[in-house]
C-alpha positions as CSV (number, residue, x, y, z in Angstrom):
1,M,-67.0,-144.5,100.2
2,I,-68.1,-141.0,101.3
3,F,-70.7,-140.8,98.5
4,P,-71.7,-144.3,97.3
5,W,-74.4,-142.7,95.2
6,C,-72.2,-140.8,92.8
7,S,-69.1,-140.9,90.6
8,F,-67.1,-138.1,89.1
9,L,-66.5,-138.4,85.4
10,T,-65.9,-136.4,82.2
11,F,-68.9,-134.3,81.1
12,P,-69.6,-133.8,77.3
13,F,-67.0,-131.5,75.7
14,L,-64.4,-132.7,78.2
15,Q,-65.7,-130.6,81.0
16,V,-65.0,-131.6,84.6
17,P,-66.2,-132.1,87.2
18,A,-69.4,-134.0,86.4
19,L,-71.7,-136.0,88.6
20,E,-73.7,-139.1,87.6
21,H,-76.7,-140.0,89.7
22,E,-79.6,-142.3,88.8
23,N,-78.5,-142.4,85.1
24,K,-78.4,-138.6,85.0
25,I,-75.2,-136.6,84.4
26,I,-74.9,-133.1,85.8
27,G,-72.0,-130.9,84.7
28,E,-70.7,-127.5,85.9
29,S,-69.7,-127.2,89.5
30,L,-72.5,-124.9,90.7
31,D,-75.2,-127.1,89.2
32,I,-73.6,-130.1,90.9
33,I,-73.6,-128.4,94.3
34,K,-77.2,-127.3,93.9
35,Y,-78.2,-130.8,92.8
36,V,-76.6,-132.3,95.9
37,D,-78.2,-129.7,98.1
38,S,-81.7,-130.4,96.8
39,H,-81.5,-134.2,96.4
40,F,-79.7,-135.5,99.6
41,E,-79.9,-135.1,103.3
42,G,-77.7,-132.7,105.2
43,P,-77.7,-129.1,106.2
44,A,-79.3,-126.9,103.5
45,L,-76.9,-124.7,101.7
46,L,-79.4,-122.1,100.7
47,P,-81.5,-120.3,103.3
48,D,-85.3,-120.2,103.6
49,D,-85.3,-116.5,104.3
50,P,-86.5,-114.8,101.0
51,A,-84.1,-111.8,101.3
52,K,-81.1,-114.0,102.0
53,K,-82.0,-116.4,99.2
54,E,-82.4,-113.6,96.7
55,F,-79.0,-112.1,97.7
56,A,-77.4,-115.6,97.5
57,E,-78.6,-116.0,93.9
58,E,-77.3,-112.5,93.1
59,L,-73.8,-113.3,94.5
60,I,-73.7,-116.7,92.7
61,S,-74.6,-115.0,89.4
62,Y,-71.8,-112.5,90.0
63,S,-69.2,-115.2,90.5
64,D,-68.3,-115.5,86.8
65,T,-67.8,-111.8,86.5
66,F,-65.6,-111.8,89.6
67,V,-63.5,-114.7,88.4
68,K,-63.0,-113.4,84.9
69,G,-62.3,-109.9,86.2
70,V,-59.6,-110.9,88.6
71,F,-57.9,-113.4,86.2
72,T,-57.9,-110.7,83.5
73,S,-56.3,-108.2,85.8
74,F,-53.2,-110.4,85.9
75,K,-52.3,-109.1,82.5
76,G,-52.2,-105.5,83.6
77,D,-52.1,-103.6,86.8
78,A,-53.5,-106.4,88.9
79,V,-53.7,-104.7,92.2
80,K,-55.6,-101.7,90.8
81,E,-57.8,-103.6,88.4
82,A,-58.8,-106.4,90.7
83,G,-59.5,-104.0,93.6
84,A,-63.0,-103.3,92.6
85,A,-63.9,-107.0,92.5
86,F,-62.5,-107.5,96.0
87,D,-64.3,-104.4,97.2
88,Y,-67.6,-105.8,95.9
89,L,-67.2,-108.9,98.0
90,E,-66.2,-106.8,101.0
91,T,-69.4,-104.8,100.7
92,A,-71.4,-108.0,100.2
93,L,-70.1,-109.4,103.4
94,H,-71.5,-106.3,105.3
95,K,-75.1,-106.9,104.1
96,F,-75.9,-109.5,106.8
97,D,-73.8,-108.5,109.7
98,D,-74.8,-111.3,112.2
99,G,-71.9,-113.6,111.3
100,P,-68.7,-113.9,109.3
101,F,-70.2,-115.6,106.2
102,F,-71.8,-114.1,103.1
103,L,-75.3,-114.7,104.5
104,G,-74.4,-114.0,108.1
105,Q,-74.2,-116.7,110.7
106,K,-74.8,-119.7,108.5
107,F,-72.4,-121.4,106.1
108,S,-74.0,-121.5,102.6
109,L,-73.5,-122.2,99.0
110,V,-72.2,-118.6,98.5
111,D,-69.3,-119.4,100.8
112,I,-68.4,-122.5,98.8
113,V,-68.5,-120.4,95.6
114,Y,-66.0,-117.8,96.8
115,A,-63.8,-119.3,99.4
116,P,-61.4,-121.1,97.0
117,F,-61.0,-118.0,94.8
118,L,-60.2,-115.7,97.7
119,E,-57.7,-118.2,99.2
120,R,-55.8,-118.7,96.0
121,H,-55.9,-115.0,95.0
122,Q,-54.5,-114.1,98.4
123,I,-51.6,-116.4,97.9
124,F,-50.9,-115.3,94.3
125,F,-51.3,-111.5,95.0
126,Q,-49.1,-111.7,98.0
127,D,-46.3,-113.7,96.3
128,V,-46.3,-111.8,92.9
129,W,-47.2,-108.2,93.9
130,S,-46.6,-108.3,97.7
131,Y,-50.3,-107.3,98.1
132,D,-52.6,-108.6,100.8
133,I,-56.2,-108.6,99.5
134,R,-57.4,-108.6,103.1
135,S,-55.8,-105.2,103.8
136,G,-58.5,-102.6,104.4
137,R,-61.1,-105.3,103.9
138,P,-61.9,-106.6,107.5
139,K,-64.9,-108.6,106.4
140,I,-62.9,-110.6,103.8
141,A,-60.2,-111.2,106.5
142,A,-62.8,-112.4,109.0
143,F,-64.5,-114.6,106.3
144,M,-61.2,-116.3,105.3
145,E,-60.3,-116.8,109.0
146,E,-63.6,-118.5,109.7
147,M,-63.3,-120.7,106.6
148,N,-60.0,-121.9,107.9
149,K,-61.7,-123.2,111.0
150,I,-63.7,-125.7,108.9
151,G,-61.6,-128.9,108.8
152,A,-63.2,-130.2,105.6
153,Y,-62.4,-127.0,103.8
154,T,-58.7,-126.9,104.9
155,Q,-58.2,-130.4,103.5
156,T,-58.9,-129.0,100.0
157,K,-56.3,-126.3,100.2
158,C,-53.4,-126.5,97.8
159,D,-49.7,-126.1,98.3
160,P,-49.0,-122.4,98.0
161,K,-45.7,-122.9,96.1
162,L,-47.4,-125.2,93.5
163,L,-50.3,-122.8,93.1
164,V,-48.0,-119.8,92.4
165,E,-45.9,-121.8,89.9
166,A,-49.0,-123.0,88.1
167,Y,-50.6,-119.6,88.0
168,K,-47.4,-118.0,86.8
169,R,-47.3,-120.5,83.9
170,M,-50.9,-120.0,83.0
171,F,-51.1,-116.2,83.4
172,L,-47.7,-114.6,83.3
173,V,-45.5,-116.7,81.0
174,N,-47.8,-117.3,78.0
175,P,-50.3,-114.5,77.5
176,Y,-51.9,-116.3,74.6
177,C,-53.1,-119.4,76.4
178,P,-56.8,-119.6,77.1
179,N,-56.1,-119.2,80.8
180,V,-59.5,-118.1,82.1
181,G,-61.2,-121.3,80.9
182,L,-58.5,-123.6,82.4
183,S,-58.6,-121.9,85.8
184,S,-62.4,-121.9,85.9
185,L,-62.3,-125.7,85.5
186,E,-59.7,-126.0,88.2
187,E,-61.6,-123.9,90.6
188,G,-64.9,-125.7,89.8
189,R,-63.3,-129.0,90.8
190,L,-62.2,-127.4,94.0
191,R,-65.7,-126.2,94.8
192,V,-67.2,-129.6,94.5
193,L,-64.4,-131.2,96.5
194,T,-64.9,-128.6,99.2
195,L,-68.6,-129.5,99.3
196,W,-67.8,-133.2,99.3
197,L,-65.5,-133.0,102.2
198,Y,-67.8,-130.7,104.1
199,F,-70.6,-133.2,104.1
200,A,-68.2,-136.0,104.9
201,S,-67.1,-134.0,107.9
202,L,-70.7,-133.6,109.1
203,Q,-71.4,-137.3,108.7
204,A,-68.3,-138.1,110.7
205,Q,-69.5,-136.0,113.6
206,K,-72.8,-137.9,113.9
C-alpha cells in the first residue's frame, strides 16, 4: 500500500474525499492535503518564506471563487466571462518569477490546488468554444507544461473525451442541476489523488 496509515471513505453529509487517521476523520480536499503535509514526512508543500506563505494562503482562499466563476461562465459567454479568472492566475504566476510554479521554483500546495482545474478547463474550452486558455497567457502555458513533466500528476489525468461528455451533461444539457457542487467534489478527489501519487513517486525514487 502506498499509504498504509490512511483510508478514504465517506465524510458526514456524503462528502468525499475524506481521510481517516488515528481515529480522526478529515474532510474537504484542501484540509486533507494540509493535514498530510503537516503530519507526515516528505517535501513540505508550503514554504517557510513568510511572503510566499502569505501569497500561498491568498491563492488557496481564492480557489473557490475561481472554480465557481469559471463553472458559472459555462451558462453564458464562457470565453469572455471566465477570462478574468484566468487572467488572475496569469498575473499570480508572475509574482515569483524564479520558476514556473505559483511560488516560483518549488512545487507547492498552490500548484496542487489549481493544476487539475486548468487542465480540465483547457480541454473543455478548446472542445466546446475552440478557445485555448493558454493563448496570451505564457505563464499559464509554462505552468501547465511543467506540471506535465511530473509523472505522478500525469497519472491522474482523465480521458479528454470522457471529460467533455461529462461536463456537457453537467453544465450544458441540464441548466437546473446543481453542477457547481458536483464538480467541486470531483475536482477535490482529483487534488487528493494528485498529492497521493506525487508522494508515492517521491518514495519510489528513494
